[in-house]
VMD Tcl script that draws the C-alpha trace (Angstrom):
set ca {
  {111.43 107.91 125.28}
  {113.91 107.34 122.47}
  {114.62 104.97 119.64}
  {117.69 103.78 117.76}
  {119.65 106.07 115.50}
  {118.63 105.66 111.86}
  {121.25 105.85 109.12}
  {121.34 105.87 105.32}
  {124.38 104.30 103.66}
  {124.96 105.42 100.06}
  {127.57 103.59 97.98}
  {127.38 102.06 94.50}
  {129.60 99.18 95.62}
  {127.33 96.60 97.24}
  {130.09 95.01 99.32}
  {131.20 98.37 100.70}
  {127.60 99.27 101.56}
  {127.06 96.04 103.40}
  {130.32 96.36 105.33}
  {129.38 99.85 106.56}
  {125.81 98.75 107.31}
  {127.04 95.77 109.31}
  {129.38 97.95 111.39}
  {126.52 100.32 112.17}
  {123.92 97.64 112.84}
  {126.34 95.75 115.13}
  {126.40 98.90 117.24}
  {122.63 99.34 117.34}
  {122.14 101.69 114.39}
  {119.24 100.96 112.04}
  {120.33 101.26 108.40}
  {118.82 101.60 104.94}
  {121.06 101.26 101.89}
  {121.07 103.12 98.56}
  {123.30 102.64 95.51}
  {123.34 106.20 94.14}
  {122.63 109.80 95.11}
  {119.14 109.89 93.59}
  {118.00 106.80 95.49}
  {119.81 108.03 98.59}
  {117.97 111.36 98.52}
  {114.61 109.58 98.23}
  {115.39 107.38 101.23}
  {116.63 110.35 103.28}
  {113.36 112.20 102.67}
  {111.41 109.08 103.51}
  {112.98 108.05 106.82}
  {114.58 111.31 108.11}
  {117.82 109.72 109.39}
  {120.15 111.10 112.04}
  {123.24 109.81 110.19}
  {124.18 109.59 106.50}
  {127.31 107.80 105.27}
  {128.20 108.80 101.69}
  {130.77 107.48 99.27}
  {132.16 110.43 97.30}
  {132.37 108.59 93.98}
  {128.83 107.71 92.90}
  {127.41 106.90 89.44}
  {125.23 109.34 87.51}
  {125.16 113.12 87.49}
  {125.34 113.49 91.28}
  {128.22 112.36 93.49}
  {128.40 112.15 97.25}
  {129.46 115.79 97.60}
  {126.42 116.89 95.59}
  {124.14 114.84 97.84}
  {125.78 116.31 100.92}
  {125.02 119.81 99.59}
  {121.39 118.81 99.01}
  {121.14 117.62 102.61}
  {122.63 120.83 103.98}
  {120.36 122.99 101.81}
  {117.32 121.55 103.60}
  {116.78 123.12 107.02}
  {114.95 119.94 108.08}
  {118.27 118.09 108.03}
  {120.45 120.63 109.83}
  {121.21 118.18 112.64}
  {121.95 115.20 110.40}
  {125.51 113.90 110.75}
  {127.07 113.46 107.29}
  {130.11 111.19 107.00}
  {131.97 111.06 103.67}
  {134.13 108.08 102.74}
  {136.54 107.90 99.81}
  {139.26 105.76 98.30}
  {140.60 108.80 96.45}
  {143.37 111.08 97.70}
  {142.21 112.37 101.09}
  {143.80 115.79 100.72}
  {142.12 116.38 97.37}
  {138.67 115.46 98.65}
  {138.90 116.96 102.14}
  {138.12 120.52 101.07}
  {135.21 119.53 98.81}
  {133.63 117.42 101.52}
  {133.94 119.92 104.36}
  {132.91 122.81 102.11}
  {129.74 120.87 101.25}
  {128.95 120.55 104.96}
  {130.19 117.05 105.81}
  {131.12 116.44 109.43}
  {134.11 114.27 108.60}
  {135.91 112.51 105.74}
  {137.06 108.94 106.38}
  {139.51 107.42 103.85}
  {139.20 103.83 102.63}
  {140.24 101.27 103.62}
  {139.33 101.53 107.29}
  {139.04 99.06 110.13}
  {135.56 98.47 111.60}
  {136.75 99.57 115.06}
  {138.31 102.82 113.85}
  {135.29 103.59 111.70}
  {132.85 103.09 114.56}
  {135.00 105.05 117.00}
  {134.79 108.08 114.72}
  {131.06 107.65 114.17}
  {130.29 107.19 117.87}
  {132.40 110.23 118.70}
  {130.37 112.33 116.27}
  {127.12 111.06 117.72}
  {128.28 111.88 121.22}
  {129.74 115.29 120.36}
  {126.68 116.30 118.40}
  {124.44 114.93 121.14}
  {122.20 113.81 118.31}
  {118.59 114.00 119.42}
  {116.58 110.94 118.62}
  {113.03 112.04 117.80}
  {110.12 110.76 119.82}
  {107.99 108.04 118.34}
  {105.49 109.01 115.65}
  {101.91 107.79 115.95}
  {99.23 108.01 113.26}
  {95.69 107.78 114.66}
  {93.22 106.46 112.07}
  {89.67 106.83 113.39}
  {86.46 108.11 111.75}
  {85.18 109.21 115.17}
  {86.48 112.76 115.45}
  {85.95 112.94 119.22}
  {87.91 109.72 119.87}
  {90.67 110.77 117.47}
  {91.09 114.16 119.17}
  {91.16 112.62 122.64}
  {93.85 110.15 121.59}
  {95.84 112.89 119.86}
  {95.83 115.15 122.93}
  {96.77 112.33 125.32}
  {99.59 111.05 123.10}
  {100.97 114.52 122.38}
  {101.03 115.30 126.08}
  {102.98 112.08 126.62}
  {105.69 113.18 124.18}
  {104.65 111.47 120.95}
  {104.49 113.13 117.55}
  {100.90 112.60 116.44}
  {98.86 112.98 113.28}
  {95.21 111.99 112.79}
  {93.33 110.62 109.80}
  {89.53 110.47 109.82}
  {89.05 107.91 107.05}
  {90.82 105.09 105.24}
  {91.10 107.27 102.15}
  {94.46 109.03 102.19}
  {96.01 106.77 104.84}
  {98.65 105.33 102.50}
  {99.84 108.76 101.43}
  {100.00 109.93 105.03}
  {102.01 106.86 106.07}
  {104.58 107.56 103.35}
  {104.87 111.27 104.18}
  {104.70 111.08 108.00}
  {106.59 107.77 108.34}
  {104.91 106.74 111.61}
  {106.33 104.17 113.97}
  {102.84 103.05 114.92}
  {99.27 103.16 113.61}
  {96.47 103.33 116.13}
  {93.79 101.86 113.90}
  {90.05 101.84 114.50}
  {88.30 98.63 113.44}
  {84.87 99.86 112.35}
  {85.18 102.54 109.68}
  {83.17 103.40 106.56}
  {84.45 102.27 103.14}
  {87.17 99.99 104.58}
  {87.33 98.20 107.91}
  {90.47 98.34 109.99}
  {91.20 94.72 109.09}
  {90.97 95.44 105.36}
  {93.16 98.51 105.68}
  {95.69 96.48 107.70}
  {96.09 94.03 104.80}
  {96.55 96.84 102.28}
  {99.24 98.52 104.38}
  {101.17 95.31 105.00}
  {101.13 94.34 101.32}
  {102.46 97.69 100.09}
  {106.15 97.07 99.31}
  {106.81 100.80 98.76}
  {106.56 101.43 102.52}
  {110.22 101.14 103.57}
  {109.60 101.10 107.31}
  {106.39 99.23 108.04}
  {104.75 100.70 111.16}
  {103.49 98.63 114.02}
  {99.70 98.47 113.96}
  {97.51 98.41 117.07}
  {93.76 97.98 116.77}
  {91.95 100.61 118.88}
  {88.24 100.00 119.17}
  {85.06 99.86 121.24}
  {84.86 96.15 120.50}
  {85.41 93.76 123.38}
  {88.84 92.45 124.29}
  {87.81 88.98 123.15}
  {86.74 90.25 119.72}
  {89.91 92.29 119.31}
  {92.10 89.39 120.41}
  {90.64 87.27 117.61}
  {91.25 90.04 115.05}
  {94.88 90.38 116.17}
  {95.40 86.62 115.90}
  {93.89 86.56 112.40}
  {95.83 89.55 111.06}
  {99.15 89.40 112.91}
  {98.81 92.94 114.26}
  {101.06 94.12 117.09}
  {98.19 94.19 119.58}
  {94.94 95.83 120.58}
  {93.60 98.40 123.03}
  {89.96 98.75 124.06}
  {88.76 102.34 124.00}
  {86.59 101.58 127.00}
  {89.73 101.09 129.12}
  {90.41 104.83 128.87}
  {93.35 107.05 127.91}
  {95.54 105.94 130.80}
  {95.47 102.40 129.46}
  {96.24 103.72 125.97}
  {99.38 105.51 127.15}
  {100.62 102.67 129.36}
  {100.08 100.08 126.63}
  {102.00 102.09 124.03}
  {104.82 102.78 126.47}
  {105.12 99.08 127.20}
  {105.05 98.24 123.48}
  {107.91 100.60 122.62}
  {109.98 99.61 125.64}
  {109.87 96.01 124.41}
  {110.84 96.97 120.85}
}
mol new
graphics top color blue
foreach p $ca { graphics top sphere $p radius 0.5 }
foreach p [lrange $ca 0 end-1] q [lrange $ca 1 end] { graphics top cylinder $p $q radius 0.2 }
display resetview
């Protein structure tokens, strides 16, 4: 089970950023843009991309080469493909870029086809592994949470559990899940209340899908989904097989 390649495009020139992002998105790559190295580094840590496209000349104290070094100094990002682009003299910047750990330097201007051919070649040569989907299970029932965690982990998902609403927002921002499996009846905040808080938080760059997972009846859960706009529901009483098959179907239709 895989998902699209995620990329961060860092360039202080808005038009250049959007051109690169459009090329990538046209070829199925999900992109997030940043206008300088500081913002770029924050986004990289937040979404853990497989590809980073950096302009060498960036405003502030850090340029693209500095950001490339920061990426390579983190073992977490060893497999990230780093592409440097520059309008400066290619020969002058080639050594700096490759010494910093970039995979390739592409001079500006470039044609969309040539740019993508080089990117796709890197993705193929690197055989970039797309991580499995991340699921955050939010359930105050420890037994139910552990059962779901074991079943999902066995099925190839990356799973974390949270036993209360308190701390959920922080965990979403650090774990960056693709999906929340959210219990409805919890102390302090109900699943519906927590859903509204999550969806209204603009600091969450990649909003996860949210599935209500509860002992309530299908009819009750269907009403909650209609009222909130959640991605769906799963009745705990249907068992773990139904849980796995429903999530598989959800991601296949993404």
